[in-house]
ZADO-1210 file (C-alpha; in nm, 4 decimals, padded with zeros to 6 digits):
<atoms>
<atom x="02.9307" y="09.6640" z="02.9449" code="MET" pos="1"/>
<atom x="03.0803" y="09.4790" z="02.6671" code="ARG" pos="2"/>
<atom x="02.9144" y="09.6516" z="02.3842" code="TYR" pos="3"/>
<atom x="03.0033" y="09.9919" z="02.5592" code="ALA" pos="4"/>
<atom x="03.3893" y="09.9178" z="02.5193" code="ALA" pos="5"/>
<atom x="03.3622" y="09.7996" z="02.1903" code="GLY" pos="6"/>
<atom x="03.1871" y="10.1091" z="02.0956" code="TRP" pos="7"/>
<atom x="03.4824" y="10.3187" z="02.2696" code="ARG" pos="8"/>
<atom x="03.7477" y="10.1354" z="02.1132" code="SER" pos="9"/>
<atom x="03.5757" y="10.2083" z="01.7530" code="ARG" pos="10"/>
<atom x="03.5455" y="10.5748" z="01.8399" code="VAL" pos="11"/>
<atom x="03.9168" y="10.5605" z="01.9440" code="ALA" pos="12"/>
<atom x="04.0342" y="10.3950" z="01.6476" code="LEU" pos="13"/>
<atom x="03.7733" y="10.5852" z="01.4059" code="GLY" pos="14"/>
<atom x="03.8941" y="10.9064" z="01.4995" code="ILE" pos="15"/>
<atom x="04.2474" y="10.9089" z="01.3883" code="PRO" pos="16"/>
<atom x="04.1461" y="10.6971" z="01.0829" code="ALA" pos="17"/>
<atom x="03.8869" y="10.9936" z="00.9981" code="GLY" pos="18"/>
<atom x="04.2017" y="11.2608" z="01.0454" code="LEU" pos="19"/>
<atom x="04.4079" y="11.0600" z="00.8025" code="ALA" pos="20"/>
<atom x="04.1141" y="11.0542" z="00.5715" code="LEU" pos="21"/>
<atom x="04.0608" y="11.4482" z="00.5856" code="LEU" pos="22"/>
<atom x="04.4498" y="11.5129" z="00.5493" code="LEU" pos="23"/>
<atom x="04.4230" y="11.3324" z="00.2444" code="LEU" pos="24"/>
<atom x="04.0656" y="11.4445" z="00.0814" code="VAL" pos="25"/>
<atom x="04.0468" y="11.7922" z="00.2055" code="VAL" pos="26"/>
<atom x="04.3186" y="11.9302" z="-00.0176" code="PRO" pos="27"/>
<atom x="04.1882" y="11.7581" z="-00.3297" code="LEU" pos="28"/>
<atom x="03.8165" y="11.8855" z="-00.2315" code="VAL" pos="29"/>
<atom x="04.0000" y="12.2436" z="-00.2084" code="ALA" pos="30"/>
<atom x="04.1427" y="12.2135" z="-00.5416" code="LEU" pos="31"/>
<atom x="03.7939" y="12.1601" z="-00.7230" code="MET" pos="32"/>
<atom x="03.6379" y="12.4411" z="-00.5171" code="LEU" pos="33"/>
<atom x="03.8910" y="12.7242" z="-00.6005" code="ARG" pos="34"/>
<atom x="03.8793" y="12.5859" z="-00.9945" code="ALA" pos="35"/>
<atom x="03.6811" y="12.8256" z="-01.2256" code="ASP" pos="36"/>
<atom x="03.5155" y="12.5485" z="-01.4011" code="TRP" pos="37"/>
<atom x="03.4270" y="12.8153" z="-01.6860" code="ALA" pos="38"/>
<atom x="03.7945" y="12.8531" z="-01.7253" code="ARG" pos="39"/>
<atom x="03.8986" y="12.5269" z="-01.7191" code="VAL" pos="40"/>
<atom x="03.8744" y="12.4167" z="-02.0803" code="PRO" pos="41"/>
<atom x="03.9865" y="12.7623" z="-02.2428" code="SER" pos="42"/>
<atom x="04.3077" y="12.7164" z="-01.9795" code="ASP" pos="43"/>
<atom x="04.3886" y="12.3607" z="-02.1002" code="LEU" pos="44"/>
<atom x="04.3699" y="12.4995" z="-02.4560" code="ALA" pos="45"/>
<atom x="04.6934" y="12.7031" z="-02.4205" code="THR" pos="46"/>
<atom x="04.9631" y="12.6459" z="-02.6129" code="PRO" pos="47"/>
<atom x="05.1720" y="12.5245" z="-02.3643" code="THR" pos="48"/>
<atom x="04.9364" y="12.2259" z="-02.2188" code="VAL" pos="49"/>
<atom x="04.9028" y="11.9994" z="-02.4952" code="LEU" pos="50"/>
<atom x="05.3125" y="11.9704" z="-02.5547" code="PRO" pos="51"/>
<atom x="05.3468" y="11.9207" z="-02.1760" code="ALA" pos="52"/>
<atom x="05.0666" y="11.6593" z="-02.1795" code="LEU" pos="53"/>
<atom x="05.2004" y="11.4736" z="-02.4688" code="ARG" pos="54"/>
<atom x="05.5462" y="11.4978" z="-02.3333" code="LEU" pos="55"/>
<atom x="05.4197" y="11.3392" z="-01.9881" code="SER" pos="56"/>
<atom x="05.2191" y="11.0531" z="-02.1516" code="LEU" pos="57"/>
<atom x="05.5034" y="10.9722" z="-02.3646" code="THR" pos="58"/>
<atom x="05.7661" y="10.9649" z="-02.0785" code="THR" pos="59"/>
<atom x="05.5596" y="10.8104" z="-01.8603" code="THR" pos="60"/>
<atom x="05.4811" y="10.5191" z="-02.0902" code="SER" pos="61"/>
<atom x="05.8323" y="10.4469" z="-02.1500" code="ILE" pos="62"/>
<atom x="05.9063" y="10.4715" z="-01.7913" code="THR" pos="63"/>
<atom x="05.6679" y="10.2117" z="-01.7228" code="ALA" pos="64"/>
<atom x="05.7717" y="09.9927" z="-02.0117" code="ALA" pos="65"/>
<atom x="06.1144" y="10.0182" z="-01.8850" code="LEU" pos="66"/>
<atom x="06.0285" y="09.9029" z="-01.5021" code="CYS" pos="67"/>
<atom x="05.8433" y="09.6121" z="-01.6468" code="LEU" pos="68"/>
<atom x="06.0973" y="09.4971" z="-01.8554" code="LEU" pos="69"/>
<atom x="06.4148" y="09.5797" z="-01.6124" code="LEU" pos="70"/>
<atom x="06.2283" y="09.5584" z="-01.2908" code="GLY" pos="71"/>
<atom x="06.0506" y="09.2215" z="-01.3386" code="THR" pos="72"/>
<atom x="06.3508" y="09.0126" z="-01.3683" code="PRO" pos="73"/>
<atom x="06.4948" y="09.2212" z="-01.0571" code="LEU" pos="74"/>
<atom x="06.1757" y="09.1681" z="-00.8623" code="ALA" pos="75"/>
<atom x="06.2045" y="08.7704" z="-00.9213" code="TRP" pos="76"/>
<atom x="06.5581" y="08.7559" z="-00.8169" code="PHE" pos="77"/>
<atom x="06.4927" y="08.9552" z="-00.4935" code="LEU" pos="78"/>
<atom x="06.1819" y="08.7403" z="-00.4099" code="ALA" pos="79"/>
<atom x="06.3340" y="08.3896" z="-00.4635" code="ARG" pos="80"/>
<atom x="06.7097" y="08.4940" z="-00.3222" code="SER" pos="81"/>
<atom x="06.8574" y="08.3712" z="00.0140" code="ASP" pos="82"/>
<atom x="07.1744" y="08.5108" z="-00.0116" code="HIS" pos="83"/>
<atom x="07.2803" y="08.7826" z="00.2601" code="ARG" pos="84"/>
<atom x="07.3724" y="09.0282" z="-00.0292" code="ALA" pos="85"/>
<atom x="06.9903" y="09.0520" z="-00.0942" code="THR" pos="86"/>
<atom x="06.8883" y="09.2146" z="00.2123" code="SER" pos="87"/>
<atom x="07.1533" y="09.5259" z="00.0964" code="TRP" pos="88"/>
<atom x="07.0131" y="09.5155" z="-00.2777" code="VAL" pos="89"/>
<atom x="06.6549" y="09.5754" z="-00.1545" code="ARG" pos="90"/>
<atom x="06.7851" y="09.8540" z="00.1117" code="ALA" pos="91"/>
<atom x="06.9562" y="10.0376" z="-00.2248" code="LEU" pos="92"/>
<atom x="06.6665" y="09.9875" z="-00.4116" code="LEU" pos="93"/>
<atom x="06.4429" y="10.1702" z="-00.1315" code="THR" pos="94"/>
<atom x="06.6925" y="10.4614" z="-00.1135" code="VAL" pos="95"/>
<atom x="06.5164" y="10.6609" z="-00.4165" code="PRO" pos="96"/>
<atom x="06.1892" y="10.6198" z="-00.2087" code="LEU" pos="97"/>
<atom x="06.3322" y="10.8284" z="00.0842" code="VAL" pos="98"/>
<atom x="06.5873" y="11.0527" z="-00.1142" code="LEU" pos="99"/>
<atom x="06.4766" y="11.4203" z="-00.1502" code="PRO" pos="100"/>
<atom x="06.3980" y="11.4257" z="-00.5386" code="PRO" pos="101"/>
<atom x="06.6566" y="11.7106" z="-00.6046" code="VAL" pos="102"/>
<atom x="06.9417" y="11.4784" z="-00.4697" code="VAL" pos="103"/>
<atom x="06.8113" y="11.2307" z="-00.6938" code="GLY" pos="104"/>
<atom x="06.8593" y="11.5132" z="-00.9763" code="GLY" pos="105"/>
<atom x="07.1817" y="11.5894" z="-00.8562" code="VAL" pos="106"/>
<atom x="07.3135" y="11.2055" z="-00.8482" code="ALA" pos="107"/>
<atom x="07.1769" y="11.1636" z="-01.2058" code="LEU" pos="108"/>
<atom x="07.3792" y="11.4777" z="-01.3311" code="LEU" pos="109"/>
<atom x="07.6904" y="11.3229" z="-01.1510" code="MET" pos="110"/>
<atom x="07.6223" y="11.0355" z="-01.3081" code="THR" pos="111"/>
<atom x="07.5211" y="11.0998" z="-01.7010" code="TRP" pos="112"/>
<atom x="07.6234" y="11.4803" z="-01.7048" code="GLY" pos="113"/>
<atom x="07.9097" y="11.5807" z="-01.9474" code="ARG" pos="114"/>
<atom x="08.1809" y="11.5113" z="-01.6729" code="THR" pos="115"/>
<atom x="07.9915" y="11.2463" z="-01.5027" code="GLY" pos="116"/>
<atom x="08.0733" y="10.8881" z="-01.3983" code="LEU" pos="117"/>
<atom x="07.9200" y="10.7468" z="-01.7665" code="VAL" pos="118"/>
<atom x="07.8489" y="11.0674" z="-01.9381" code="GLY" pos="119"/>
<atom x="08.2229" y="11.1803" z="-01.9595" code="GLN" pos="120"/>
<atom x="08.2429" y="10.8489" z="-02.1528" code="HIS" pos="121"/>
<atom x="07.9671" y="10.9514" z="-02.4085" code="LEU" pos="122"/>
<atom x="08.0825" y="11.2954" z="-02.4448" code="THR" pos="123"/>
<atom x="08.3614" y="11.2147" z="-02.7287" code="PRO" pos="124"/>
<atom x="08.0672" y="11.0313" z="-02.9248" code="PHE" pos="125"/>
<atom x="07.8634" y="11.3625" z="-02.9264" code="GLY" pos="126"/>
<atom x="07.6041" y="11.2035" z="-02.6846" code="ILE" pos="127"/>
<atom x="07.4712" y="11.4429" z="-02.4413" code="GLN" pos="128"/>
<atom x="07.2023" y="11.3425" z="-02.1842" code="ILE" pos="129"/>
<atom x="07.1279" y="11.6078" z="-01.9482" code="PRO" pos="130"/>
<atom x="06.8414" y="11.8303" z="-02.0276" code="PHE" pos="131"/>
<atom x="06.7104" y="11.6182" z="-02.3090" code="THR" pos="132"/>
<atom x="06.3709" y="11.3961" z="-02.3048" code="THR" pos="133"/>
<atom x="06.6017" y="11.1152" z="-02.2496" code="VAL" pos="134"/>
<atom x="06.7073" y="11.2757" z="-01.9177" code="ALA" pos="135"/>
<atom x="06.3584" y="11.3318" z="-01.8137" code="VAL" pos="136"/>
<atom x="06.2711" y="10.9302" z="-01.8726" code="VAL" pos="137"/>
<atom x="06.6017" y="10.8559" z="-01.6519" code="LEU" pos="138"/>
<atom x="06.4631" y="11.0931" z="-01.3802" code="ALA" pos="139"/>
<atom x="06.0912" y="10.9409" z="-01.3851" code="GLU" pos="140"/>
<atom x="06.2434" y="10.5599" z="-01.4030" code="THR" pos="141"/>
<atom x="06.5056" y="10.6595" z="-01.1086" code="PHE" pos="142"/>
<atom x="06.1829" y="10.7305" z="-00.8852" code="VAL" pos="143"/>
<atom x="05.9561" y="10.5010" z="-01.0175" code="ALA" pos="144"/>
<atom x="06.1519" y="10.1798" z="-01.0466" code="MET" pos="145"/>
<atom x="06.1382" y="10.1056" z="-00.6535" code="PRO" pos="146"/>
<atom x="05.7767" y="10.1316" z="-00.6485" code="TYR" pos="147"/>
<atom x="05.7320" y="09.8512" z="-00.9076" code="TYR" pos="148"/>
<atom x="06.0153" y="09.6304" z="-00.8262" code="VAL" pos="149"/>
<atom x="05.8810" y="09.6119" z="-00.4345" code="LEU" pos="150"/>
<atom x="05.5108" y="09.5706" z="-00.5279" code="ALA" pos="151"/>
<atom x="05.6072" y="09.2597" z="-00.7917" code="VAL" pos="152"/>
<atom x="05.8371" y="09.1066" z="-00.5262" code="GLU" pos="153"/>
<atom x="05.6213" y="09.1110" z="-00.2557" code="GLY" pos="154"/>
<atom x="05.3480" y="08.9198" z="-00.5120" code="ALA" pos="155"/>
<atom x="05.6485" y="08.6830" z="-00.6104" code="MET" pos="156"/>
<atom x="05.6965" y="08.5933" z="-00.2807" code="ARG" pos="157"/>
<atom x="05.3489" y="08.4448" z="-00.2354" code="GLY" pos="158"/>
<atom x="05.4007" y="08.2004" z="-00.5056" code="LEU" pos="159"/>
<atom x="05.4113" y="07.8416" z="-00.3982" code="ASP" pos="160"/>
<atom x="05.7414" y="07.7143" z="-00.4493" code="PRO" pos="161"/>
<atom x="05.6085" y="07.3664" z="-00.5206" code="ARG" pos="162"/>
<atom x="05.4989" y="07.5143" z="-00.8442" code="LEU" pos="163"/>
<atom x="05.8763" y="07.6137" z="-00.9711" code="GLU" pos="164"/>
<atom x="05.9372" y="07.2528" z="-00.8123" code="ALA" pos="165"/>
<atom x="05.7378" y="07.0672" z="-01.0343" code="VAL" pos="166"/>
<atom x="05.8197" y="07.2969" z="-01.3735" code="ALA" pos="167"/>
<atom x="06.1681" y="07.2120" z="-01.2914" code="ARG" pos="168"/>
<atom x="06.1247" y="06.8397" z="-01.3063" code="THR" pos="169"/>
<atom x="05.9685" y="06.8850" z="-01.6332" code="LEU" pos="170"/>
<atom x="06.2765" y="07.0401" z="-01.7684" code="GLY" pos="171"/>
<atom x="06.1443" y="07.4294" z="-01.7582" code="ALA" pos="172"/>
<atom x="06.4358" y="07.6903" z="-01.7022" code="THR" pos="173"/>
<atom x="06.3802" y="07.9882" z="-01.5082" code="ASP" pos="174"/>
<atom x="06.2901" y="08.2263" z="-01.7957" code="LEU" pos="175"/>
<atom x="06.0168" y="07.9550" z="-01.8828" code="ARG" pos="176"/>
<atom x="05.8583" y="07.9079" z="-01.5725" code="TYR" pos="177"/>
<atom x="05.8729" y="08.3009" z="-01.5029" code="LEU" pos="178"/>
<atom x="05.6972" y="08.3468" z="-01.8627" code="ARG" pos="179"/>
<atom x="05.4286" y="08.0591" z="-01.8443" code="THR" pos="180"/>
<atom x="05.3645" y="08.0318" z="-01.5104" code="VAL" pos="181"/>
<atom x="05.5238" y="08.2892" z="-01.2520" code="GLY" pos="182"/>
<atom x="05.4211" y="08.6169" z="-01.4511" code="ILE" pos="183"/>
<atom x="05.0385" y="08.4723" z="-01.5360" code="PRO" pos="184"/>
<atom x="04.9787" y="08.4122" z="-01.1385" code="LEU" pos="185"/>
<atom x="05.1392" y="08.7499" z="-01.0572" code="VAL" pos="186"/>
<atom x="04.9653" y="08.9598" z="-01.2961" code="LEU" pos="187"/>
<atom x="04.7574" y="09.1730" z="-01.0301" code="PRO" pos="188"/>
<atom x="05.0656" y="09.2592" z="-00.8633" code="GLY" pos="189"/>
<atom x="05.2475" y="09.3557" z="-01.1824" code="ILE" pos="190"/>
<atom x="04.9382" y="09.5813" z="-01.2690" code="ALA" pos="191"/>
<atom x="04.9301" y="09.7525" z="-00.9437" code="SER" pos="192"/>
<atom x="05.3009" y="09.7856" z="-00.9398" code="GLY" pos="193"/>
<atom x="05.2810" y="09.9639" z="-01.3029" code="LEU" pos="194"/>
<atom x="04.9894" y="10.1980" z="-01.1815" code="ALA" pos="195"/>
<atom x="05.2016" y="10.2971" z="-00.8688" code="LEU" pos="196"/>
<atom x="05.5265" y="10.3158" z="-01.0881" code="ALA" pos="197"/>
<atom x="05.3310" y="10.5296" z="-01.3580" code="TRP" pos="198"/>
<atom x="05.1686" y="10.7562" z="-01.1102" code="ALA" pos="199"/>
<atom x="05.4888" y="10.8327" z="-00.9417" code="ARG" pos="200"/>
<atom x="05.6468" y="10.8979" z="-01.2978" code="ALA" pos="201"/>
<atom x="05.3707" y="11.1371" z="-01.3669" code="LEU" pos="202"/>
<atom x="05.4179" y="11.3527" z="-01.0805" code="GLY" pos="203"/>
<atom x="05.7590" y="11.3748" z="-01.0715" code="GLU" pos="204"/>
<atom x="05.9235" y="11.7375" z="-01.0267" code="PHE" pos="205"/>
<atom x="06.2392" y="11.7483" z="-00.8481" code="GLY" pos="206"/>
<atom x="06.4489" y="11.5214" z="-01.0244" code="ALA" pos="207"/>
<atom x="06.3249" y="11.6145" z="-01.3395" code="THR" pos="208"/>
<atom x="06.3622" y="11.9801" z="-01.3100" code="ILE" pos="209"/>
<atom x="06.7163" y="11.9327" z="-01.1560" code="THR" pos="210"/>
<atom x="06.8596" y="11.6900" z="-01.4318" code="PHE" pos="211"/>
<atom x="06.6315" y="11.7768" z="-01.7344" code="ALA" pos="212"/>
<atom x="06.5652" y="12.1110" z="-01.6900" code="GLY" pos="213"/>
<atom x="06.2475" y="12.3020" z="-01.7659" code="ASN" pos="214"/>
<atom x="06.2207" y="12.3514" z="-02.1731" code="PHE" pos="215"/>
<atom x="05.9073" y="12.3829" z="-02.3332" code="GLN" pos="216"/>
<atom x="05.8165" y="12.1011" z="-02.5694" code="GLY" pos="217"/>
<atom x="06.1406" y="11.8932" z="-02.4556" code="ARG" pos="218"/>
<atom x="06.1684" y="11.8513" z="-02.0790" code="THR" pos="219"/>
<atom x="05.8622" y="12.0608" z="-01.9599" code="GLN" pos="220"/>
<atom x="05.6106" y="11.7829" z="-01.8382" code="THR" pos="221"/>
<atom x="05.2982" y="11.9002" z="-01.6537" code="LEU" pos="222"/>
<atom x="05.4087" y="11.9074" z="-01.2857" code="PRO" pos="223"/>
<atom x="05.6883" y="12.1547" z="-01.4394" code="LEU" pos="224"/>
<atom x="05.3971" y="12.3558" z="-01.6324" code="LEU" pos="225"/>
<atom x="05.2066" y="12.3665" z="-01.3032" code="VAL" pos="226"/>
<atom x="05.4981" y="12.5205" z="-01.1110" code="TYR" pos="227"/>
<atom x="05.5425" y="12.7666" z="-01.4118" code="VAL" pos="228"/>
<atom x="05.2051" y="12.8652" z="-01.4411" code="GLU" pos="229"/>
<atom x="05.1551" y="12.9182" z="-01.0577" code="LEU" pos="230"/>
<atom x="05.3476" y="13.2083" z="-01.0599" code="GLU" pos="231"/>
<atom x="05.2033" y="13.3471" z="-01.3879" code="ARG" pos="232"/>
<atom x="04.8444" y="13.2584" z="-01.3530" code="ASP" pos="233"/>
<atom x="04.7283" y="13.0333" z="-01.0215" code="PRO" pos="234"/>
<atom x="04.3814" y="12.9496" z="-01.1999" code="GLN" pos="235"/>
<atom x="04.5745" y="12.7990" z="-01.5144" code="VAL" pos="236"/>
<atom x="04.7775" y="12.5770" z="-01.2729" code="ALA" pos="237"/>
<atom x="04.4635" y="12.4752" z="-01.0767" code="ILE" pos="238"/>
<atom x="04.3259" y="12.3631" z="-01.4060" code="SER" pos="239"/>
<atom x="04.6402" y="12.1481" z="-01.5011" code="ILE" pos="240"/>
<atom x="04.6356" y="12.0077" z="-01.1776" code="SER" pos="241"/>
<atom x="04.2903" y="11.9237" z="-01.2008" code="ILE" pos="242"/>
<atom x="04.3319" y="11.7485" z="-01.5442" code="MET" pos="243"/>
<atom x="04.6453" y="11.5867" z="-01.3652" code="LEU" pos="244"/>
<atom x="04.4261" y="11.4444" z="-01.1141" code="LEU" pos="245"/>
<atom x="04.1862" y="11.3147" z="-01.3439" code="ALA" pos="246"/>
<atom x="04.4412" y="11.1489" z="-01.5432" code="VAL" pos="247"/>
<atom x="04.5803" y="10.9893" z="-01.2743" code="SER" pos="248"/>
<atom x="04.2632" y="10.8859" z="-01.1188" code="VAL" pos="249"/>
<atom x="04.1534" y="10.7564" z="-01.4984" code="LEU" pos="250"/>
<atom x="04.4791" y="10.5102" z="-01.5405" code="VAL" pos="251"/>
<atom x="04.5155" y="10.3762" z="-01.1784" code="LEU" pos="252"/>
<atom x="04.1231" y="10.2841" z="-01.2164" code="GLY" pos="253"/>
<atom x="04.1968" y="10.1134" z="-01.5467" code="VAL" pos="254"/>
<atom x="04.5327" y="09.9247" z="-01.4486" code="LEU" pos="255"/>
<atom x="04.4030" y="09.8159" z="-01.1031" code="ARG" pos="256"/>
<atom x="04.0132" y="09.7746" z="-01.1871" code="GLY" pos="257"/>
<atom x="04.1095" y="09.5236" z="-01.4899" code="ARG" pos="258"/>
<atom x="04.3342" y="09.2954" z="-01.2755" code="TRP" pos="259"/>
<atom x="04.2258" y="09.3327" z="-00.9203" code="LEU" pos="260"/>
<atom x="03.8777" y="09.2824" z="-00.9560" code="ARG" pos="261"/>
</atoms>
């Protein structure tokens, strides 16, 4: 009787779990099945693909570096602060996660545009950010930073507070403790956060096309190129999508496998 009840409970859990897995896997399988593999090399050799790939790898790498340099201190303060304002900061940090990407692009335009909150002070100096490569980086950072900060904050919350107490008795400052003790202990969390942030930046579309436009060689990343090719030649769009999938899996595997094994 107990065995039968256990089997029924496993089936009850297994069915929705299997459906969830199918929802994630079937579209990827369909993408692979619809590809004309004989055309993939020639499709990826088209003149528009290499500039978009180069731009995507460049901007996502810069975005990952910005997340590391700016997001790590923010994650540190959020992890160790008990102030009531911390919960509000954390809530604001999660807004880009639920905000429609196009709305994020409009917000960036209202900030950095020619008459924007910050952009209006840059215009007299001849500095224009919208529809440039810098705009692509800002858009990717806007959507990717929360993934990194939340992942690293969770890892830092797991640090033993006694380690910091001992470090303070030895005269270590916050910066020295973070550099010599904290960061080495949370490297797996940092790697996981970087992987998530980089993958999110690589797939960014809505905020980028709204704030940076879709100009070949300047702001046209791979997702934007897929959008263009989907209307012009769907098979090329499928080939580029497979390359994006392969690059994402490779980078995620390297980052996560190196630190989480």
